[in-house]
C-alpha positions as CSV (number, residue, x, y, z in Angstrom):
1,M,108.8,87.2,79.3
2,T,105.7,89.0,80.5
3,D,104.6,90.7,83.7
4,T,101.0,89.5,83.3
5,P,100.2,87.3,86.4
6,A,99.1,83.7,86.1
7,P,95.3,83.3,86.0
8,R,93.6,83.8,89.3
9,F,90.6,81.8,90.6
10,I,88.2,83.5,93.0
11,G,86.2,81.2,95.3
12,S,84.6,81.0,98.7
13,E,83.5,78.4,101.2
14,I,80.2,80.1,101.6
15,Y,78.9,78.0,98.7
16,R,79.8,74.7,100.4
17,N,76.9,74.5,102.8
18,S,74.5,76.9,101.2
19,S,71.5,75.8,99.3
20,Y,68.3,77.5,98.0
21,G,66.3,74.7,99.5
22,G,65.7,71.0,99.2
23,M,63.8,71.0,95.9
24,H,65.2,74.1,94.2
25,P,67.5,73.6,91.2
26,L,70.3,75.3,93.1
27,R,70.3,72.7,95.8
28,V,73.2,71.0,94.0
29,P,76.8,71.7,94.9
30,R,78.7,73.6,92.2
31,V,81.5,75.9,93.2
32,P,82.8,73.6,96.0
33,T,83.0,70.8,93.5
34,V,85.2,72.9,91.2
35,I,87.4,73.9,94.1
36,D,87.8,70.3,95.4
37,M,88.5,69.1,91.9
38,L,91.2,71.7,91.3
39,R,92.9,70.8,94.5
40,A,92.6,67.0,93.8
41,L,94.2,67.6,90.4
42,N,96.9,69.8,91.9
43,W,95.9,72.5,89.5
44,L,96.2,75.5,91.8
45,A,99.6,77.0,92.0
46,P,100.5,79.2,95.0
47,G,98.8,82.5,94.8
48,Q,96.3,81.5,92.2
49,Y,93.4,80.9,94.6
50,L,91.9,84.0,96.1
51,T,89.0,84.0,98.7
52,S,86.2,86.3,97.6
53,P,85.4,89.3,99.8
54,R,81.8,90.1,100.5
55,A,80.6,93.2,98.8
56,K,79.5,95.9,101.3
57,P,75.9,97.1,100.9
58,A,76.9,100.6,99.9
59,A,79.1,99.3,97.1
60,L,76.2,97.4,95.6
61,T,74.3,100.6,95.1
62,V,76.5,101.5,92.2
63,W,73.8,99.7,90.2
64,H,71.2,98.2,92.7
65,D,68.5,100.3,94.4
66,P,69.4,101.0,98.0
67,D,65.9,100.1,99.2
68,Y,66.2,96.7,97.5
69,I,69.6,96.1,99.2
70,D,68.0,96.9,102.5
71,A,65.1,94.5,101.9
72,L,67.5,91.7,100.9
73,Q,69.5,92.2,104.1
74,R,66.3,92.2,106.2
75,A,65.1,89.0,104.5
76,E,68.3,87.3,105.6
77,T,68.1,88.6,109.2
78,E,64.4,87.8,109.6
79,Q,64.3,84.7,107.3
80,A,60.9,85.8,106.1
81,V,59.3,88.6,104.0
82,S,56.0,90.2,104.0
83,D,53.5,90.0,101.2
84,T,54.4,93.6,100.3
85,V,58.1,92.9,100.1
86,R,57.5,89.7,98.1
87,A,55.4,91.5,95.5
88,R,57.7,94.6,95.4
89,Y,61.1,92.8,95.3
90,N,60.3,89.3,94.0
91,L,61.8,87.8,97.2
92,G,60.4,84.8,99.0
93,T,59.1,83.2,95.8
94,A,59.6,79.6,94.5
95,A,62.4,80.9,92.2
96,N,63.9,83.3,94.6
97,P,63.4,81.8,98.1
98,V,64.6,83.2,101.4
99,Y,67.3,81.0,102.7
100,P,70.0,81.5,105.4
101,E,72.6,83.2,103.2
102,V,70.2,85.0,100.9
103,F,72.2,88.3,101.2
104,R,75.7,87.0,102.1
105,R,75.9,84.5,99.2
106,P,75.1,86.8,96.3
107,A,77.1,89.6,98.0
108,T,80.1,87.2,98.0
109,A,79.7,86.7,94.2
110,A,79.4,90.4,93.8
111,G,82.5,90.9,95.9
112,A,84.4,88.5,93.6
113,S,83.2,90.6,90.6
114,F,84.4,93.9,92.2
115,L,87.7,92.2,93.0
116,A,88.1,90.8,89.5
117,G,87.9,94.3,88.0
118,E,90.7,95.4,90.3
119,L,92.9,92.4,89.6
120,L,92.5,93.0,85.9
121,R,93.5,96.7,86.0
122,H,96.8,95.9,84.3
123,G,95.6,92.8,82.4
124,G,95.3,89.1,83.1
125,V,92.8,86.3,83.5
126,V,90.3,85.7,86.3
127,H,87.9,82.8,86.7
128,S,85.0,83.3,89.1
129,P,82.6,80.4,88.8
130,G,80.4,81.7,91.6
131,G,79.5,84.6,89.4
132,G,77.3,84.9,86.3
133,T,74.0,85.9,88.0
134,H,72.9,87.6,84.8
135,H,69.1,87.9,85.5
136,G,69.3,90.2,88.6
137,M,67.6,93.6,88.2
138,P,68.4,96.8,89.9
139,D,65.4,96.7,92.2
140,R,64.4,93.0,92.4
141,A,65.5,89.4,92.4
142,N,64.9,87.6,89.1
143,G,65.5,84.0,87.9
144,F,67.5,82.7,90.9
145,C,69.6,85.9,90.8
146,Y,69.4,88.3,93.8
147,L,72.2,90.6,92.5
148,N,73.7,91.0,89.1
149,D,77.4,90.3,89.6
150,A,78.0,90.3,85.9
151,V,76.9,94.0,85.6
152,L,78.9,94.8,88.7
153,A,82.0,93.1,87.2
154,M,81.6,95.2,84.1
155,L,81.3,98.4,86.1
156,S,84.4,97.4,88.1
157,L,86.3,96.8,84.9
158,R,85.3,100.3,83.8
159,A,86.3,101.8,87.1
160,N,89.7,100.2,86.7
161,G,90.5,101.4,83.2
162,A,88.6,99.2,80.7
163,R,86.5,101.5,78.6
164,R,85.3,99.0,75.9
165,V,83.9,95.8,77.3
166,A,82.7,92.8,75.3
167,Y,80.2,90.6,77.1
168,V,79.5,87.2,75.7
169,D,76.9,84.9,77.3
170,I,76.5,81.2,76.3
171,D,74.1,80.3,79.2
172,A,70.9,78.5,78.0
173,H,68.9,81.5,79.3
174,H,69.0,85.0,77.9
175,C,71.0,87.6,79.9
176,D,68.0,90.0,80.5
177,G,69.6,91.8,83.4
178,V,72.8,92.6,81.6
179,E,71.0,93.7,78.5
180,Y,68.8,96.0,80.7
181,A,72.0,97.6,82.1
182,F,74.1,97.9,78.9
183,G,71.9,97.4,75.9
184,D,72.1,101.0,74.9
185,D,75.8,101.6,75.8
186,P,77.9,102.2,72.7
187,D,81.1,101.1,74.6
188,T,79.6,97.6,75.4
189,L,79.3,94.8,72.9
190,L,76.7,92.2,74.1
191,I,76.3,88.8,72.5
192,S,73.9,86.2,73.9
193,V,73.4,82.7,72.6
194,H,70.4,81.1,74.3
195,E,67.6,78.6,73.9
196,E,64.5,80.0,72.1
197,R,61.1,79.9,73.8
198,R,62.7,79.5,77.2
199,W,62.4,81.7,80.3
200,P,62.9,84.7,80.5
201,F,61.4,84.9,77.0
202,T,63.6,87.9,76.1
203,G,66.5,88.2,73.7
204,A,64.7,88.0,70.4
205,L,66.8,87.9,67.2
206,E,65.6,91.4,66.2
207,D,66.4,92.9,69.6
208,A,69.5,95.0,68.9
209,G,69.4,97.4,71.9
210,G,71.3,100.5,70.9
211,G,73.1,98.7,68.1
212,R,75.8,96.7,69.7
213,V,73.5,93.9,71.0
214,F,73.5,90.5,69.1
215,N,70.9,88.0,70.4
216,L,70.9,84.6,68.9
217,P,68.0,82.3,70.1
218,V,68.8,78.7,69.1
219,P,66.4,75.7,68.9
220,R,66.4,72.7,71.1
221,G,69.0,70.1,70.2
222,F,71.7,72.8,69.5
223,N,74.9,70.8,68.9
224,D,78.6,71.2,69.0
225,S,78.9,71.8,65.2
226,E,76.2,74.5,65.4
227,M,78.0,76.2,68.3
228,A,81.3,76.1,66.3
229,A,79.5,77.9,63.5
230,V,78.2,80.5,65.9
231,R,81.6,80.9,67.4
232,D,83.3,81.4,64.1
233,R,80.7,83.5,62.3
234,L,79.3,85.6,65.1
235,I,81.1,85.6,68.4
236,L,84.8,85.9,67.3
237,P,84.3,88.3,64.4
238,R,82.2,90.7,66.4
239,V,84.5,90.7,69.4
240,A,87.6,91.1,67.3
241,A,86.1,94.0,65.3
242,F,85.0,95.7,68.5
243,R,88.6,95.6,69.9
244,P,87.6,95.5,73.5
245,D,89.7,96.4,76.5
246,A,88.1,93.5,78.4
247,V,86.1,90.4,77.6
248,V,83.6,89.0,80.1
249,L,82.4,85.5,79.3
250,Q,79.3,84.2,81.1
251,C,79.9,80.4,80.8
252,G,76.8,78.9,82.2
253,A,76.8,75.1,82.0
254,D,73.1,74.6,81.5
255,A,73.5,74.4,77.7
256,A,75.2,71.0,78.2
257,E,73.1,68.1,77.1
258,E,72.7,66.6,80.6
259,D,71.3,69.7,82.2
260,P,67.7,69.4,83.4
261,L,66.6,73.0,82.7
262,S,67.3,73.3,79.0
263,R,66.9,71.2,75.9
264,L,70.2,72.0,74.2
265,A,72.7,69.3,73.3
266,L,76.2,70.7,73.7
267,S,79.2,68.8,75.1
268,N,81.6,70.7,77.4
269,N,84.1,70.8,74.5
270,A,82.0,73.5,72.9
271,H,82.2,75.7,76.0
272,W,86.0,75.1,76.3
273,Q,86.6,76.0,72.7
274,I,84.9,79.4,73.2
275,V,86.9,80.0,76.4
276,A,90.1,79.3,74.5
277,A,89.2,81.4,71.5
278,L,88.1,84.6,73.3
279,G,91.2,84.8,75.5
280,P,93.6,86.4,72.9
281,L,91.1,89.1,71.9
282,A,91.5,91.4,74.9
283,P,94.2,92.1,77.6
284,R,91.7,91.5,80.4
285,Y,89.6,88.3,80.5
286,L,87.0,87.4,83.1
287,V,85.2,84.1,82.9
288,L,82.1,83.8,85.1
289,G,79.9,80.8,85.9
290,G,76.1,81.0,85.6
291,G,73.5,78.3,85.1
292,G,74.1,74.6,85.6
293,Y,71.9,72.3,87.5
294,N,73.4,68.8,87.1
295,P,76.2,68.7,89.7
296,W,78.4,66.4,87.6
297,S,78.2,68.2,84.3
298,V,78.6,71.7,85.8
299,G,81.5,70.6,88.1
300,R,83.3,68.9,85.2
301,L,82.7,71.8,82.8
302,W,83.9,74.5,85.1
303,T,86.9,72.5,86.2
304,G,87.8,72.2,82.6
305,I,87.6,76.0,82.1
306,W,90.4,76.4,84.5
307,A,92.5,73.8,82.6
308,V,91.9,75.8,79.4
309,L,92.8,79.1,81.0
310,N,96.1,77.7,82.3
311,G,97.0,75.6,79.3
312,L,96.8,72.4,81.4
313,E,96.3,69.0,79.8
314,I,93.0,67.4,80.5
315,P,93.6,63.7,81.4
316,D,91.7,60.9,79.6
317,R,91.1,59.4,83.0
318,L,90.9,61.3,86.3
319,P,93.3,60.4,89.1
320,P,91.7,58.7,92.1
321,A,91.5,61.8,94.3
322,A,89.5,63.7,91.6
323,E,87.3,60.7,90.9
324,R,86.4,60.5,94.6
325,V,85.2,64.1,94.5
326,L,82.8,63.3,91.7
327,R,81.7,60.0,93.3
328,G,80.9,61.9,96.5
329,L,78.3,64.1,94.8
330,E,74.5,63.6,95.3
331,W,71.6,64.8,93.2
332,R,68.6,64.1,95.3
333,G,65.1,64.6,93.9
334,H,66.1,63.9,90.2
335,S,66.0,60.6,88.4
336,R,69.4,61.1,86.8
337,G,70.9,61.3,90.2
338,R,70.0,57.8,91.1
339,N,72.0,56.1,88.4
340,P,74.6,58.4,86.9
341,P,76.8,57.0,84.1
342,E,80.3,56.0,84.9
343,H,82.0,58.6,82.8
344,W,80.5,61.3,85.0
345,F,82.9,60.0,87.7
346,T,86.0,59.2,85.7
347,T,86.4,61.9,83.1
348,L,86.3,65.7,82.6
349,R,85.9,65.8,78.8
350,D,82.6,64.8,77.2
351,T,82.4,62.8,74.0
352,P,81.9,65.5,71.3
353,R,78.3,66.0,70.1
354,P,78.6,67.1,66.5
355,G,75.6,67.3,64.1
356,E,74.0,69.0,61.2
357,I,74.0,72.8,61.1
358,R,70.3,73.3,60.6
359,D,68.8,75.9,58.2
360,E,67.3,78.0,61.0
361,I,70.8,78.4,62.6
362,D,72.4,79.4,59.2
363,T,69.6,81.8,58.4
364,R,69.8,83.6,61.8
365,L,73.5,83.8,61.5
366,R,73.2,85.4,58.1
367,L,70.8,88.0,59.5
368,L,73.2,88.9,62.3
369,E,76.2,88.9,59.9
370,A,74.4,91.4,57.8
371,R,73.6,93.8,60.7
């Protein structure tokens, strides 16, 4: 018997009717899909679902610049920014638009990250799919990210007793904001697996930060077999050797083959295998969301994360209530949304996507193994 509580899921209804705009990649529903799927599958036991608080502006200044937080609040109130504010804080741009909840929504994700650190004070598992905004910088928005809830989660874990934190990021895009915050911190291990030659064009193989940063850019077409090699040769050995007090996994879904913003070729099985493998390596485990711009693939992938964290069996065919959730999704403005394949409605698990482990993957892994 153990006193460790069952995994907790942190969500919020703020995501349900909030959108970055009609043509923005984050116009698609994501967190609400996961919440609705978990309820349809009866996968939330009493006490497991927690509503995220909204972080107070003063709390955000533990890492973010107070003037930037003020500007972000004003942008929400006024629903507009001046040219000066746009240039200074990267607000009101195509990537980082002003929309009705432009402060409240990221502050809610940040509140979930603060709460996660508190919940994990004595160990356990937390899944916060609204989190993972790993591009945010202290004084500006960056790459769809207005705040950096991943950094705030790590600071909250530290404040609640976790000295050594391992951060693993398998989003298709490099975690530039997190590396900016912790790249030189000897008590942080940072591993990022991301697509090469893709925005933000950081995270080069030779970028080692202060010595505990391992960046692995991978080529397009990156497949399940290659991710398994990365898992077994880089991620798990480095995390195990580091002996962290906490593991934070940014589990962005945009490395899945169906995603429109990357050219990688993973199935969701690859993500779930990493979720499962990292869990035993630290007493505290926080799994965040991140990228993911196909509503069906991201909803299915993040729903499956919760199954893995709870040891639940993923059915071969979804029950009618869960299927209705997926059939009710829309993806306007993208050709794949007009004629989605049937398995996007009826299953959670993708068909595995194995393949050859290419020489460039093996060579890069050898270089990182030797570091």
